[in-house]
C-alpha positions as a Python dict, from the first residue, in 0.01 Angstrom:
ca = {
    (1, 'X'): (0, 0, 0),
    (2, 'X'): (280, -134, 228),
    (3, 'X'): (320, -452, 402),
    (4, 'X'): (201, -287, 709),
    (5, 'X'): (-122, -206, 563),
    (6, 'X'): (-247, -515, 372),
    (7, 'X'): (-169, -655, 711),
    (8, 'X'): (-350, -471, 927),
    (9, 'X'): (-619, -501, 628),
    (10, 'X'): (-625, -901, 670),
    (11, 'X'): (-584, -944, 1063),
    (12, 'X'): (-849, -653, 1079),
    (13, 'X'): (-1118, -809, 823),
    (14, 'X'): (-1014, -1185, 943),
    (15, 'X'): (-1108, -1088, 1295),
    (16, 'X'): (-1411, -867, 1251),
    (17, 'X'): (-1531, -1207, 1079),
    (18, 'X'): (-1471, -1448, 1390),
    (19, 'X'): (-1601, -1195, 1608),
    (20, 'X'): (-1920, -1207, 1346),
    (21, 'X'): (-1922, -1635, 1383),
    (22, 'X'): (-1865, -1542, 1853),
    (23, 'X'): (-2159, -1332, 1851),
    (24, 'X'): (-2396, -1547, 1618),
    (25, 'X'): (-2305, -1877, 1796),
    (26, 'X'): (-2381, -1767, 2090),
    (27, 'X'): (-2481, -2070, 2360),
    (28, 'X'): (-2733, -2075, 2689),
    (29, 'X'): (-2696, -2405, 2743),
    (30, 'X'): (-2437, -2625, 2845),
    (31, 'X'): (-2514, -2863, 2548),
    (32, 'X'): (-2406, -2616, 2268),
    (33, 'X'): (-2136, -2513, 2526),
    (34, 'X'): (-1892, -2831, 2551),
    (35, 'X'): (-2057, -3000, 2260),
    (36, 'X'): (-2239, -2738, 2039),
    (37, 'X'): (-2489, -2905, 2019),
    (38, 'X'): (-2423, -3221, 1867),
    (39, 'X'): (-2515, -3123, 1597),
    (40, 'X'): (-2176, -3010, 1369),
    (41, 'X'): (-2204, -3147, 991),
    (42, 'X'): (-1907, -3389, 919),
    (43, 'X'): (-1707, -3206, 686),
    (44, 'X'): (-1736, -2852, 886),
    (45, 'X'): (-1662, -3094, 1217),
    (46, 'X'): (-1306, -3196, 986),
    (47, 'X'): (-1267, -2831, 856),
    (48, 'X'): (-1266, -2742, 1244),
    (49, 'X'): (-1115, -3065, 1329),
    (50, 'X'): (-805, -2956, 1086),
    (51, 'X'): (-762, -2571, 1222),
    (52, 'X'): (-765, -2711, 1597),
    (53, 'X'): (-489, -2958, 1528),
    (54, 'X'): (-277, -2748, 1322),
    (55, 'X'): (-143, -2503, 1535),
    (56, 'X'): (43, -2247, 1535),
    (57, 'X'): (364, -2503, 1549),
    (58, 'X'): (223, -2666, 1228),
    (59, 'X'): (188, -2318, 1069),
    (60, 'X'): (480, -2123, 1178),
    (61, 'X'): (710, -2364, 1369),
    (62, 'X'): (728, -2677, 1151),
    (63, 'X'): (874, -2590, 818),
    (64, 'X'): (1132, -2407, 1015),
    (65, 'X'): (1198, -2703, 1218),
    (66, 'X'): (1272, -2892, 902),
    (67, 'X'): (1469, -2621, 744),
    (68, 'X'): (1702, -2634, 1051),
    (69, 'X'): (1679, -3064, 1104),
    (70, 'X'): (1671, -3139, 766),
    (71, 'X'): (1576, -3519, 773),
    (72, 'X'): (1582, -3514, 1088),
    (73, 'X'): (1250, -3289, 1105),
    (74, 'X'): (1081, -3557, 987),
    (75, 'X'): (951, -3669, 1332),
    (76, 'X'): (714, -3374, 1323),
    (77, 'X'): (555, -3495, 992),
    (78, 'X'): (536, -3857, 1073),
    (79, 'X'): (469, -3812, 1468),
    (80, 'X'): (169, -3538, 1479),
    (81, 'X'): (-32, -3723, 1076),
    (82, 'X'): (62, -4097, 1224),
    (83, 'X'): (-86, -4004, 1565),
    (84, 'X'): (-382, -3794, 1408),
    (85, 'X'): (-458, -4105, 1235),
    (86, 'X'): (-361, -4360, 1503),
    (87, 'X'): (-688, -4142, 1708),
    (88, 'X'): (-932, -4113, 1407),
    (89, 'X'): (-895, -4497, 1367),
    (90, 'X'): (-854, -4636, 1670),
    (91, 'X'): (-992, -4436, 1939),
    (92, 'X'): (-1201, -4164, 1821),
    (93, 'X'): (-1522, -4369, 1770),
    (94, 'X'): (-1509, -4606, 2088),
    (95, 'X'): (-1466, -4258, 2290),
    (96, 'X'): (-1726, -4099, 2069),
    (97, 'X'): (-1942, -4387, 2136),
    (98, 'X'): (-1895, -4364, 2526),
    (99, 'X'): (-2052, -4061, 2507),
    (100, 'X'): (-1861, -3849, 2732),
    (101, 'X'): (-1697, -3519, 2602),
    (102, 'X'): (-1420, -3462, 2835),
    (103, 'X'): (-1121, -3720, 2883),
    (104, 'X'): (-1130, -3657, 3257),
    (105, 'X'): (-1539, -3731, 3222),
    (106, 'X'): (-1437, -4078, 3056),
    (107, 'X'): (-1123, -4160, 3282),
    (108, 'X'): (-1379, -4112, 3565),
    (109, 'X'): (-1664, -4325, 3452),
    (110, 'X'): (-1426, -4573, 3307),
    (111, 'X'): (-1273, -4634, 3603),
    (112, 'X'): (-1546, -4545, 3848),
    (113, 'X'): (-1362, -4312, 4070),
    (114, 'X'): (-1366, -3895, 4125),
    (115, 'X'): (-953, -3962, 4239),
    (116, 'X'): (-894, -4104, 3861),
    (117, 'X'): (-1108, -3806, 3730),
    (118, 'X'): (-912, -3545, 3934),
    (119, 'X'): (-624, -3720, 3819),
    (120, 'X'): (-700, -3691, 3485),
    (121, 'X'): (-810, -3301, 3517),
    (122, 'X'): (-459, -3236, 3629),
    (123, 'X'): (-297, -3402, 3317),
    (124, 'X'): (-537, -3242, 3093),
    (125, 'X'): (-467, -2873, 3225),
    (126, 'X'): (-68, -2996, 3248),
    (127, 'X'): (-91, -3057, 2882),
    (128, 'X'): (-328, -2767, 2775),
    (129, 'X'): (-143, -2491, 2952),
    (130, 'X'): (196, -2619, 2796),
    (131, 'X'): (25, -2665, 2446),
    (132, 'X'): (-171, -2336, 2504),
    (133, 'X'): (203, -2144, 2574),
    (134, 'X'): (302, -2256, 2202),
    (135, 'X'): (20, -2102, 2031),
    (136, 'X'): (26, -1734, 2253),
    (137, 'X'): (409, -1720, 2161),
    (138, 'X'): (296, -1717, 1791),
    (139, 'X'): (5, -1487, 1839),
    (140, 'X'): (298, -1262, 1991),
    (141, 'X'): (571, -1349, 1717),
    (142, 'X'): (302, -1198, 1443),
    (143, 'X'): (212, -885, 1584),
    (144, 'X'): (582, -827, 1678),
    (145, 'X'): (709, -840, 1330),
    (146, 'X'): (470, -739, 1104),
    (147, 'X'): (263, -476, 1313),
    (148, 'X'): (511, -308, 1469),
    (149, 'X'): (346, -309, 1829),
    (150, 'X'): (541, -424, 2098),
    (151, 'X'): (503, -875, 2155),
    (152, 'X'): (328, -829, 2483),
    (153, 'X'): (62, -578, 2336),
    (154, 'X'): (-4, -839, 2041),
    (155, 'X'): (-39, -1138, 2287),
    (156, 'X'): (-321, -930, 2438),
    (157, 'X'): (-519, -809, 2162),
    (158, 'X'): (-484, -1214, 2110),
    (159, 'X'): (-621, -1269, 2444),
    (160, 'X'): (-922, -1014, 2359),
    (161, 'X'): (-1063, -1202, 2062),
    (162, 'X'): (-1041, -1569, 2150),
    (163, 'X'): (-1182, -1447, 2452),
    (164, 'X'): (-1490, -1301, 2311),
    (165, 'X'): (-1589, -1594, 2074),
    (166, 'X'): (-1494, -1862, 2328),
    (167, 'X'): (-1670, -1689, 2638),
    (168, 'X'): (-2010, -1619, 2428),
    (169, 'X'): (-2047, -1917, 2218),
    (170, 'X'): (-1853, -2252, 2368),
    (171, 'X'): (-1776, -2496, 2135),
    (172, 'X'): (-2027, -2405, 1877),
    (173, 'X'): (-1889, -2083, 1863),
    (174, 'X'): (-1497, -2234, 1901),
    (175, 'X'): (-1634, -2464, 1566),
    (176, 'X'): (-1777, -2226, 1350),
    (177, 'X'): (-1497, -1983, 1422),
    (178, 'X'): (-1208, -2284, 1360),
    (179, 'X'): (-1417, -2380, 1031),
    (180, 'X'): (-1297, -1997, 903),
    (181, 'X'): (-969, -2005, 1074),
    (182, 'X'): (-922, -2340, 858),
    (183, 'X'): (-951, -2102, 551),
    (184, 'X'): (-802, -1852, 601),
    (185, 'X'): (-418, -2058, 699),
    (186, 'X'): (-511, -2303, 434),
    (187, 'X'): (-459, -2056, 178),
    (188, 'X'): (-195, -1843, 337),
    (189, 'X'): (23, -2129, 386),
    (190, 'X'): (-44, -2267, -5),
    (191, 'X'): (-34, -1960, -190),
    (192, 'X'): (351, -1807, -121),
    (193, 'X'): (470, -2204, -104),
    (194, 'X'): (253, -2216, -459),
    (195, 'X'): (449, -1918, -564),
    (196, 'X'): (823, -1992, -419),
    (197, 'X'): (767, -2346, -583),
    (198, 'X'): (727, -2168, -907),
    (199, 'X'): (984, -1920, -895),
    (200, 'X'): (1266, -2195, -757),
    (201, 'X'): (1205, -2417, -1025),
    (202, 'X'): (892, -2324, -1282),
    (203, 'X'): (626, -2575, -1115),
    (204, 'X'): (334, -2413, -914),
    (205, 'X'): (279, -2739, -734),
    (206, 'X'): (489, -2726, -452),
    (207, 'X'): (475, -3115, -345),
    (208, 'X'): (569, -3204, -701),
    (209, 'X'): (867, -2932, -724),
    (210, 'X'): (1029, -3077, -408),
    (211, 'X'): (974, -3424, -545),
    (212, 'X'): (1091, -3415, -925),
    (213, 'X'): (1308, -3062, -957),
    (214, 'X'): (1663, -2989, -864),
    (215, 'X'): (1604, -2805, -574),
    (216, 'X'): (1730, -3087, -323),
    (217, 'X'): (2030, -3227, -505),
    (218, 'X'): (2119, -2849, -495),
    (219, 'X'): (2082, -2763, -112),
    (220, 'X'): (2243, -3060, -23),
    (221, 'X'): (2547, -2911, -278),
    (222, 'X'): (2504, -2601, -116),
    (223, 'X'): (2501, -2762, 251),
    (224, 'X'): (2872, -2922, 170),
    (225, 'X'): (3015, -2651, 62),
    (226, 'X'): (2945, -2453, 365),
    (227, 'X'): (3096, -2740, 536),
    (228, 'X'): (2738, -2897, 683),
    (229, 'X'): (2599, -3206, 659),
    (230, 'X'): (2339, -3307, 334),
    (231, 'X'): (2011, -3205, 388),
    (232, 'X'): (1890, -3519, 285),
    (233, 'X'): (2136, -3710, 576),
    (234, 'X'): (1978, -3894, 820),
    (235, 'X'): (2062, -3870, 1170),
    (236, 'X'): (2271, -3609, 1135),
    (237, 'X'): (2133, -3350, 1440),
    (238, 'X'): (1985, -3621, 1612),
    (239, 'X'): (2039, -3987, 1697),
    (240, 'X'): (1839, -4227, 1584),
    (241, 'X'): (1734, -4351, 1891),
    (242, 'X'): (1616, -3992, 1988),
    (243, 'X'): (1457, -3973, 1648),
    (244, 'X'): (1207, -4279, 1691),
    (245, 'X'): (1143, -4202, 2070),
    (246, 'X'): (1050, -3811, 1942),
    (247, 'X'): (829, -3955, 1704),
    (248, 'X'): (653, -4245, 1911),
    (249, 'X'): (581, -3942, 2175),
    (250, 'X'): (451, -3705, 1918),
    (251, 'X'): (221, -4021, 1773),
    (252, 'X'): (74, -4144, 2084),
    (253, 'X'): (30, -3775, 2205),
    (254, 'X'): (-165, -3682, 1935),
    (255, 'X'): (-402, -3951, 2043),
    (256, 'X'): (-413, -3822, 2384),
    (257, 'X'): (-518, -3461, 2332),
    (258, 'X'): (-780, -3365, 2502),
    (259, 'X'): (-866, -3064, 2237),
    (260, 'X'): (-880, -3251, 1985),
    (261, 'X'): (-1086, -3570, 2114),
    (262, 'X'): (-1360, -3367, 2228),
    (263, 'X'): (-1405, -3263, 1860),
    (264, 'X'): (-1547, -3578, 1735),
    (265, 'X'): (-1818, -3532, 2036),
    (266, 'X'): (-1930, -3230, 1854),
    (267, 'X'): (-2123, -3428, 1527),
    (268, 'X'): (-2469, -3609, 1556),
    (269, 'X'): (-2315, -4045, 1551),
    (270, 'X'): (-2036, -4227, 1563),
    (271, 'X'): (-2058, -4289, 1187),
    (272, 'X'): (-2032, -3923, 1113),
    (273, 'X'): (-1717, -3875, 1392),
    (274, 'X'): (-1565, -4115, 1124),
    (275, 'X'): (-1635, -3898, 855),
    (276, 'X'): (-1540, -3559, 978),
    (277, 'X'): (-1235, -3789, 1045),
    (278, 'X'): (-1123, -3854, 705),
    (279, 'X'): (-1197, -3506, 613),
    (280, 'X'): (-974, -3371, 851),
    (281, 'X'): (-702, -3577, 733),
    (282, 'X'): (-739, -3429, 365),
    (283, 'X'): (-799, -3120, 467),
    (284, 'X'): (-447, -3184, 711),
    (285, 'X'): (-248, -3392, 417),
    (286, 'X'): (-269, -3004, 180),
    (287, 'X'): (-87, -2772, 467),
    (288, 'X'): (217, -3112, 586),
    (289, 'X'): (249, -3217, 246),
    (290, 'X'): (387, -2857, 137),
    (291, 'X'): (569, -2790, 438),
    (292, 'X'): (816, -2990, 347),
    (293, 'X'): (883, -2808, 59),
    (294, 'X'): (857, -2514, 182),
    (295, 'X'): (1128, -2578, 446),
    (296, 'X'): (1326, -2685, 122),
    (297, 'X'): (1298, -2353, 0),
    (298, 'X'): (1308, -2124, 282),
    (299, 'X'): (1655, -2290, 339),
    (300, 'X'): (1773, -2227, 16),
    (301, 'X'): (1633, -1881, -30),
    (302, 'X'): (1829, -1842, 289),
    (303, 'X'): (2148, -1899, 248),
    (304, 'X'): (2148, -1749, -106),
    (305, 'X'): (2007, -1404, 9),
    (306, 'X'): (2241, -1437, 361),
    (307, 'X'): (2620, -1646, 299),
    (308, 'X'): (2863, -1400, 236),
    (309, 'X'): (2713, -1083, 176),
    (310, 'X'): (2803, -778, 324),
    (311, 'X'): (2642, -764, 618),
    (312, 'X'): (2587, -350, 584),
    (313, 'X'): (2411, -421, 273),
    (314, 'X'): (2195, -698, 417),
    (315, 'X'): (2088, -492, 740),
    (316, 'X'): (1941, -251, 516),
    (317, 'X'): (1735, -538, 345),
    (318, 'X'): (1401, -408, 471),
    (319, 'X'): (1292, -756, 623),
    (320, 'X'): (1644, -811, 779),
    (321, 'X'): (1577, -474, 979),
    (322, 'X'): (1216, -573, 1090),
    (323, 'X'): (1354, -914, 1173),
    (324, 'X'): (1609, -760, 1362),
    (325, 'X'): (1393, -571, 1535),
    (326, 'X'): (1224, -876, 1665),
    (327, 'X'): (1539, -1025, 1840),
    (328, 'X'): (1424, -1354, 1591),
    (329, 'X'): (1743, -1275, 1360),
    (330, 'X'): (2086, -1164, 1463),
    (331, 'X'): (2418, -1089, 1255),
    (332, 'X'): (2775, -1035, 1469),
    (333, 'X'): (3095, -1007, 1250),
    (334, 'X'): (3292, -1187, 1426),
    (335, 'X'): (3575, -1217, 1215),
    (336, 'X'): (3539, -819, 1105),
    (337, 'X'): (3578, -892, 744),
    (338, 'X'): (3210, -691, 698),
    (339, 'X'): (3066, -970, 563),
    (340, 'X'): (2794, -1264, 666),
    (341, 'X'): (2971, -1639, 728),
    (342, 'X'): (2730, -1900, 759),
    (343, 'X'): (2897, -2199, 989),
    (344, 'X'): (2799, -2539, 1113),
    (345, 'X'): (2963, -2381, 1442),
    (346, 'X'): (2777, -2157, 1597),
    (347, 'X'): (3083, -2060, 1775),
    (348, 'X'): (3183, -1875, 1432),
    (349, 'X'): (2887, -1840, 1253),
    (350, 'X'): (2731, -1496, 1229),
    (351, 'X'): (2367, -1519, 1174),
    (352, 'X'): (2159, -1645, 1442),
    (353, 'X'): (1803, -1775, 1296),
    (354, 'X'): (1495, -1897, 1487),
    (355, 'X'): (1331, -2166, 1340),
    (356, 'X'): (947, -1931, 1444),
    (357, 'X'): (1065, -1742, 1140),
    (358, 'X'): (1133, -1967, 861),
    (359, 'X'): (738, -1913, 747),
    (360, 'X'): (657, -1617, 809),
    (361, 'X'): (946, -1463, 626),
    (362, 'X'): (987, -1691, 328),
    (363, 'X'): (760, -1421, 178),
    (364, 'X'): (989, -1135, 195),
    (365, 'X'): (1353, -1337, 134),
    (366, 'X'): (1131, -1466, -209),
    (367, 'X'): (1056, -1124, -269),
    (368, 'X'): (671, -1210, -298),
    (369, 'X'): (394, -933, -314),
    (370, 'X'): (354, -757, 22),
    (371, 'X'): (-23, -878, 65),
    (372, 'X'): (126, -1256, -30),
    (373, 'X'): (320, -1183, 284),
    (374, 'X'): (38, -1008, 503),
    (375, 'X'): (-196, -1309, 411),
    (376, 'X'): (99, -1505, 539),
    (377, 'X'): (70, -1272, 912),
    (378, 'X'): (-263, -1359, 932),
    (379, 'X'): (-243, -1739, 870),
    (380, 'X'): (-29, -1766, 1145),
    (381, 'X'): (-299, -1580, 1381),
    (382, 'X'): (-552, -1768, 1261),
    (383, 'X'): (-336, -2095, 1325),
    (384, 'X'): (-252, -1988, 1664),
    (385, 'X'): (-592, -1878, 1762),
    (386, 'X'): (-763, -2171, 1652),
    (387, 'X'): (-593, -2427, 1874),
    (388, 'X'): (-570, -2179, 2120),
    (389, 'X'): (-949, -2142, 2203),
    (390, 'X'): (-985, -2517, 2161),
    (391, 'X'): (-729, -2514, 2440),
    (392, 'X'): (-854, -2288, 2651),
    (393, 'X'): (-1253, -2476, 2620),
    (394, 'X'): (-1072, -2809, 2766),
    (395, 'X'): (-920, -2588, 3055),
    (396, 'X'): (-1275, -2495, 3138),
    (397, 'X'): (-1414, -2756, 3094),
    (398, 'X'): (-1179, -2971, 3294),
    (399, 'X'): (-1246, -2759, 3587),
    (400, 'X'): (-1646, -2591, 3543),
    (401, 'X'): (-1760, -2938, 3447),
    (402, 'X'): (-1554, -3241, 3569),
    (403, 'X'): (-1435, -3061, 3905),
    (404, 'X'): (-1771, -2842, 3955),
    (405, 'X'): (-2063, -3051, 3815),
    (406, 'X'): (-1914, -3416, 3835),
    (407, 'X'): (-1739, -3397, 4152),
    (408, 'X'): (-1877, -3055, 4394),
    (409, 'X'): (-2196, -2976, 4283),
    (410, 'X'): (-2418, -3249, 4048),
    (411, 'X'): (-2700, -3047, 4132),
    (412, 'X'): (-2592, -2751, 3983),
    (413, 'X'): (-2836, -2595, 3746),
    (414, 'X'): (-2769, -2517, 3321),
    (415, 'X'): (-2683, -2142, 3452),
    (416, 'X'): (-2463, -2244, 3681),
    (417, 'X'): (-2285, -2483, 3495),
    (418, 'X'): (-2274, -2216, 3192),
    (419, 'X'): (-2179, -1976, 3387),
    (420, 'X'): (-1911, -2113, 3563),
    (421, 'X'): (-1742, -2276, 3229),
    (422, 'X'): (-1732, -1892, 3091),
    (423, 'X'): (-1573, -1771, 3421),
    (424, 'X'): (-1314, -2039, 3364),
    (425, 'X'): (-1234, -1930, 3018),
    (426, 'X'): (-1131, -1574, 3120),
    (427, 'X'): (-931, -1757, 3362),
    (428, 'X'): (-718, -1980, 3139),
    (429, 'X'): (-743, -1702, 2869),
    (430, 'X'): (-521, -1489, 3170),
    (431, 'X'): (-283, -1754, 3202),
    (432, 'X'): (-290, -1828, 2828),
    (433, 'X'): (-205, -1434, 2818),
    (434, 'X'): (77, -1487, 3083),
    (435, 'X'): (251, -1780, 2910),
    (436, 'X'): (270, -1580, 2601),
    (437, 'X'): (446, -1277, 2731),
    (438, 'X'): (691, -1551, 2959),
    (439, 'X'): (767, -1794, 2698),
    (440, 'X'): (927, -2123, 2839),
    (441, 'X'): (1093, -2192, 2456),
    (442, 'X'): (965, -2157, 2107),
    (443, 'X'): (655, -2240, 1976),
    (444, 'X'): (700, -2614, 1869),
    (445, 'X'): (970, -2714, 2112),
    (446, 'X'): (663, -2597, 2367),
    (447, 'X'): (423, -2812, 2171),
    (448, 'X'): (662, -3084, 2170),
    (449, 'X'): (635, -3086, 2563),
    (450, 'X'): (229, -3114, 2541),
    (451, 'X'): (234, -3397, 2331),
    (452, 'X'): (522, -3589, 2554),
    (453, 'X'): (326, -3516, 2877),
    (454, 'X'): (-6, -3640, 2657),
    (455, 'X'): (160, -3951, 2564),
    (456, 'X'): (305, -4034, 2898),
    (457, 'X'): (-55, -3940, 3091),
    (458, 'X'): (-377, -4002, 2888),
    (459, 'X'): (-265, -4270, 2592),
    (460, 'X'): (-230, -4572, 2802),
    (461, 'X'): (-543, -4500, 3030),
    (462, 'X'): (-751, -4477, 2753),
    (463, 'X'): (-592, -4728, 2502),
    (464, 'X'): (-631, -4956, 2824),
    (465, 'X'): (-954, -4876, 2877),
    (466, 'X'): (-1158, -4944, 2553),
    (467, 'X'): (-978, -5250, 2461),
    (468, 'X'): (-885, -5383, 2825),
    (469, 'X'): (-1177, -5504, 3047),
    (470, 'X'): (-959, -5594, 3365),
    (471, 'X'): (-803, -5217, 3411),
    (472, 'X'): (-936, -5065, 3718),
    (473, 'X'): (-918, -4788, 3882),
    (474, 'X'): (-603, -4860, 4120),
    (475, 'X'): (-417, -4953, 3804),
    (476, 'X'): (-522, -4604, 3595),
    (477, 'X'): (-472, -4365, 3835),
    (478, 'X'): (-89, -4500, 3941),
    (479, 'X'): (-10, -4512, 3585),
    (480, 'X'): (-163, -4163, 3542),
    (481, 'X'): (21, -4035, 3806),
    (482, 'X'): (381, -4229, 3722),
    (483, 'X'): (385, -4172, 3357),
    (484, 'X'): (316, -3770, 3463),
    (485, 'X'): (549, -3706, 3688),
    (486, 'X'): (856, -3889, 3575),
    (487, 'X'): (759, -3695, 3268),
    (488, 'X'): (764, -3372, 3406),
    (489, 'X'): (1071, -3410, 3630),
    (490, 'X'): (1252, -3505, 3291),
    (491, 'X'): (1161, -3236, 3078),
    (492, 'X'): (1178, -2988, 3353),
    (493, 'X'): (1509, -3114, 3497),
    (494, 'X'): (1656, -3099, 3119),
    (495, 'X'): (1541, -2824, 2998),
    (496, 'X'): (1532, -2554, 3285),
    (497, 'X'): (1830, -2689, 3582),
    (498, 'X'): (2111, -2817, 3339),
    (499, 'X'): (1984, -3207, 3381),
    (500, 'X'): (2180, -3435, 3137),
    (501, 'X'): (1938, -3646, 2930),
    (502, 'X'): (2039, -3992, 3114),
    (503, 'X'): (1809, -4196, 2912),
    (504, 'X'): (2061, -4297, 2614),
    (505, 'X'): (2060, -3917, 2515),
    (506, 'X'): (1705, -3892, 2449),
    (507, 'X'): (1600, -3535, 2459),
    (508, 'X'): (1313, -3424, 2655),
    (509, 'X'): (1089, -3414, 2385),
    (510, 'X'): (1091, -3756, 2310),
    (511, 'X'): (1106, -3903, 2708),
    (512, 'X'): (710, -3884, 2669),
    (513, 'X'): (790, -4215, 2535),
    (514, 'X'): (957, -4357, 2824),
    (515, 'X'): (684, -4220, 3071),
    (516, 'X'): (346, -4353, 2828),
    (517, 'X'): (605, -4710, 2862),
    (518, 'X'): (633, -4633, 3248),
    (519, 'X'): (261, -4577, 3269),
    (520, 'X'): (140, -4917, 3012),
    (521, 'X'): (368, -5096, 3262),
    (522, 'X'): (240, -4983, 3608),
    (523, 'X'): (-99, -4944, 3504),
    (524, 'X'): (-134, -5314, 3337),
    (525, 'X'): (76, -5485, 3724),
    (526, 'X'): (-144, -5222, 3969),
    (527, 'X'): (-437, -5382, 3773),
    (528, 'X'): (-366, -5722, 3804),
    (529, 'X'): (-222, -5721, 4135),
    (530, 'X'): (-595, -5546, 4322),
    (531, 'X'): (-995, -5636, 4247),
    (532, 'X'): (-1100, -5610, 3912),
    (533, 'X'): (-1346, -5323, 3798),
    (534, 'X'): (-1713, -5410, 3897),
    (535, 'X'): (-1906, -5626, 3660),
    (536, 'X'): (-2123, -5354, 3528),
    (537, 'X'): (-1814, -5139, 3411),
    (538, 'X'): (-1670, -5474, 3250),
    (539, 'X'): (-1974, -5512, 3092),
    (540, 'X'): (-1986, -5195, 2953),
    (541, 'X'): (-1661, -5216, 2767),
    (542, 'X'): (-1735, -5505, 2577),
    (543, 'X'): (-2051, -5324, 2505),
    (544, 'X'): (-1814, -5011, 2365),
    (545, 'X'): (-1630, -5273, 2145),
    (546, 'X'): (-1921, -5367, 1938),
    (547, 'X'): (-1978, -5257, 1599),
    (548, 'X'): (-2296, -5094, 1618),
    (549, 'X'): (-2444, -4900, 1862),
    (550, 'X'): (-2438, -4570, 2082),
    (551, 'X'): (-2405, -4547, 2461),
    (552, 'X'): (-2620, -4282, 2597),
    (553, 'X'): (-2476, -3938, 2615),
    (554, 'X'): (-2548, -3837, 2961),
    (555, 'X'): (-2287, -3620, 3029),
    (556, 'X'): (-2459, -3352, 2775),
    (557, 'X'): (-2816, -3341, 2911),
}
């Protein structure tokens, strides 16, 4: 069978599974809709967290960026993995004990202020909408290449599927769908990685093939021969300061991501939250330790397949012609010699490759079986849809729970709260679709912006809210607003209005670190210049850090 037939088969089967799980998991109460009734087993929640965490950026773009950036691409591995550890060990148990299942809920109650809650809602919406834009672009790319449909049509199909299980089942439907999606995406990533590792090195274990074979020295030499820096040369594409700032922004941004934090509320107790964090780290490591190997294999294969080959001969390759149709791969014979030249100078290089196509195209470049190529497409969709569903629920809960119920209608019934939540999921799906059709950048870049916004807005007020009794509402509001506004200004100015990165050359992806520092300083100083929190709030914070016990979960009842 052809790649297209296999892809239709795998995508249809996986989508049918997701829809079936969504139907079986439908709920009617707010506890089930927002926190899956707090009854998810630790290992299942670990798999769901891993799927929620490993978005289209992890599956589709991360290895592609490492393949392009070499050593400097390690910022994504260090930042995202380190950030998850930071969240799991430092923040999640305390947030779970606090008993509020959204970040704005924590901010509103900890800082005894609906104004602080509203600022947190705005920040959550900015972060989630930015993040979901990357997921929907990933959906569009997969459909465009593997099913030969228009990107806009692909985005709409993805919207319909994710809306179904999100609207019907809320967090319960999303959680069990994400368990299935993790199984799909990890199998889809590891099978081609193992196959290519075996073809290139004779070792089927990607991590060992990458570490103990001669593939990296061979790639280094190949790069030097073409005029590039060695693949493992540090700081060849980014300055040391920018690498540091991006890594920190990704790390602390992870710890402030609302759609990941909420996963720790779906388990029965704090102990289960800790165990699910451990399971999630194991599940995440399976992909994250394979990504550098796949990135190396992909670059080595692409150079050997394309460089110095006749352009017309290359264009006759089935995978090349189909990727050219997506506009993610282009050729231009600038010196009119009829051959493809790959050079480090963009002005003379005759190949343009979008990082988003690296992982999806690698099985084709390596000439793997059609069913493996199709499996990767299904995995990319699973990664994008699993994260998109979690983000959609954050958008829904930020408005339906934190604004409608907690501020506007505290007397709203269960049915009214769930109805508003479902309406907001539908609204969020429409917004996500718009961003998928009109994407502001490539997948991992857009996601990096979301992490920067989360770092600059949520991380300081969550950390100080847990560990500093003196931090008050005035400080939290001033810090969140200052950090968020500064970071948005810098990102938008640099990326969309031609502003030069004026802070020592730090890129828009890394500026969230400075936004976080500004937030910390403003929050700390303003809190010290204004009255301390009420005594009951200070006692609550002290009790929050005690080693045992659990605060009552008022929010879900």
